N, C-alpha and C positions, 0 to 999 in steps of 0.2 A: 043630216047625213055629212054636211061639213064637219060639224063637231065629232063625229065617229072618225071621220079621216085625221083629222087634227090629234084626236086621242092616239090613233092608231100609230100616227108619226112620232108621238111622244112615247109610245110604247115601245117602239122600235130601239129609239134612242137609248130607252133606260135598259131594255136587254142587251144592248151594244155595251153597255157600262158593266153590267153584270157580267158579261162574258168576257171582258178585259180582266176584271178582279178575278173570276172564277179559273182563268187560263191557268195561273201561275199554280194554283193548288192543285190543279187536274195533274199538272206535269209531275210536280213533286210527288205526289201520291203514286202517279203511275211508275216511277222508278224504284223510290224508298219505301212504299206502302205506309207512310205516316201521314196523319192529317196536319198540315201546316197551317194551324190557327194563325200563328205570328204573320203570315202574310197579310193579313189585314193591318196588322202595324206597319208593315213595310209600305203598305199604300196610304197609311197616314202619312209617313215621314216623307212620301214622295209628294204629297200635296204641299207640306210645310216646305220642303226644299225648293220646289218648282215655285212656290210663292216668293220666298227668300230670292233667288236668283231674278225673279223677274222684277222685283222691286229694285233690285241692285243694278240689273243692265237695261229693265225695259224690253228686253227680246225673249220672246216667248221660245224661240229655237234654243237660245243658250240655257233658259230655264228648263226646258223639257231635257237637254243633254245634260245638264249639270244634275238634276233629279235622278236621270236613268243610271248614271254611274254611281252617285251616291247609294242609291237603294241597290244595285248589284252589289257592291262591296258590302252592305249591310246584308243581304241575303246569303253571301257566299260566308260573313262570319257567323251568322246563325246557322248554318250548316256546318262548320268546321268546329264550332265551339259549343253548340247546344246538341243538335242531331248526331253528328258522329260519335261521340261518346255515349250516347245513350241507345245507339242500334242494337246493343247486344241485349238489352232487356226487352220485356214485353211491349207491344205497340204502345199501350196506354202510357207508358213511361213517356216516351217523346211527346205524347200528347199534351200530358201535364205540363212539361217543360217549354212547348209551344205556347201555350194558354199563359203561363208566367211571363214569356218573354213579350206576349201582346200586350199583357196589363203594363208591364215595365215600360215598353215602348209609349204607351198612353200618358203614364205618369211623366215621362222624360218630356213629351210634349208640353204638358201642362206646366211644368217646371219652367222648361226654356221659352215656351212663346206664349205663356199664360193662358187662363182657363177661357178667354173671352173668344167669340167668333170672330175671325178675320175675313175680310173681303177680298177676294180676288178677281178684281175688275179689268179683266182683260179681254181684249177683241181679238177674236179668231180671224185669221186671213182667210176667210171662207165666202164665197157669194151667197146672197140671199136669193132663193129661188120661189116664183109664183108660177102653182100649178092649179088651173081650174079655180081660182078664188081662194086657194090655200097658201100659206107662206110657209116655207121652210126657211126657219132663221139661219143666220150662219153659224149659230153654235150647234142647231142638230146637223146641219151639213158637215159640219166638223167632227161630231161624234160618228156618223155615218161612215165618212172617208178616212178617218184615222183607225176606226175600228176594222173596216174591213182591209186597209193597208196591213196591220198589224196580223189578221188572220191569215192573208195572203202570204206574208213572209213566213209566219210558222209553218203553214203547210208546206212550202217550198222546201224550208230547212229539214222538215222531218220526213218529207218524202222523196227527195231528188238530191240529197248530199250525205257523203259518207258521216257526217256528224249526226244526221238524223238517222242513218243506219245503226250507227253505234248507241244512239240514246235509244231506239226500239231494242236492240239487242240487251242492253243493261236493265231496261223495263222487263223484259221476260226474264232473265235470270243471269243475276250478277256475278256468281262463280263461274257460270259458262262463258259468260263475256270476258272475264277476266283469263280465262284459260286459252280464248281465241286473241289474246293480244290487246284487248281493249282496255285503256285506262279507265275503270268504271268510276274512281274517285274524281278524275277530271271531269268524266262525263256529267256525274251529278252536281259538280261545282257550275259547269255551263248552264246546265238545267236552271239551278237558281239564280245565275245570272239573269238567263232569259226571263224568267218568271218575274223577278224582281223588277226588271227594267220595264216589263209590261205593267206591273202594279204601279209605278210611277206615272206612267203615262195615264193609267186608270185615274190615279187620284189628282192629277192636274186637271184632267177632264172634269170631273166630278167637281174640283173646286171652283173652275171657270162655270160650269153648268148651274150649279145653285148659289155660285158667287160668295161662297162660304168655306173657310177651312176651321177645324175645332179639333180639340183633341180625341174626342171619342167617336170620330167620324167612321173609324174602322169598325165599330162594335157590331152594328148591323150586319155589315158584308161579311164579318168573321163567322156568325152562324147561317147566314142566308146561303154563302158559298158552299158551306158543308152539305146543305140540303140540295143545293144545286149538282155537286158531284154525284150524291147518290141517286138522283133522279136521272141525271145522264148515264150513269153507269162508272162505278168506281174504276178511275185510270184511264177512262175514255174522255180524250180532248174533243173530239168533235161532239161527244153526247153531251159534255157539259155546255158547249157554246149553244146546242140546239136548247136545251133546256132554260140555259139563259135567256134566250131570245123568247122562248114562249112565256118564261115568267114574266119577263118585262112587258110583253103584250097582254097577257092575262090579267096583271095588277091595274094596268091602266084603263082597260076596257070594262073589266069586271067592277073596280073599286071607283075609277072616274068617271066611266061613262054610264054604267048600269046601275051604280049607286048600290051595289050588293053592300048589306051592313056586315062587313066583316074588317079586321084590322088589314091592311096592306101586306103586312110581314107575314101574316098568318098562311097567305097561299102556298108559299113555298114550302111550309111543313105539311099542309092539307097535301101538295102532290107529293110529297117524299112519302108520308105514310100511306097513299094510294099505290105509289109505285113499289114499296116493301110488301104490301099485301098481295099485289096481283101481278108483279114482274120485278121480282127481287134482285134481279142483274141490271135494272135500269134500261132507259130507252135504247142504247147501244152498247151495254155489258154483254158479256159472254158467260152463259152459265159455268 
């Protein structure tokens, strides 16, 4: 039974990481209705920049802030120079551009930092907790607390501020939002800033959690997050978070605990196929 609870805690941590990576993708799709595959590249850059600042300063706070700022600028640059000129074309055109950006980011990381795995041996300033013989490590506590803090911050921003109201209005209808005096282009840029900064946090957490950073670390999240936003409901941020948490727990318990003979990454697509067959709008999507 102890092994079950340990795997459950690991699954919640994995789901939390998936949620952080998926948030930006869900935010961008909710407003622009494009699949922001390059978000996985931003997440990879976040890990590398965080590692660079940590090696330079020895401070995780400076590393996180520097990575978030850099990734926010990168996200806005992608929106301005890649997506904005392509919005007049069918949705598959920005998707192709997004895939190209992600591959370009991977190759740039490989050229600049090298193809080898780099270690991110940082100690997160969170306590280690003992619960009935089960140890919750400081790294797991960091994942739980940081994810909860990010989700609470995003929920407050979108639910109780004028910025959140403008974001919801822009996601519903950009022309009408413009007619009501909302600067939709600015709101889109702010959405990319938020999503990219969260991706930077996720990249740093994953780098520390696995103690490794490498150029293709965004390859699996790139397609897994697409499955998650379909399962959660396209454009639904709460649905994407719930789907991410369920997937993290399912992967850990079914593969790690129950030893079901399936590849870990297959579960996300099995869930996506099931949702498309029986509830095509997703968990929290609208018909």
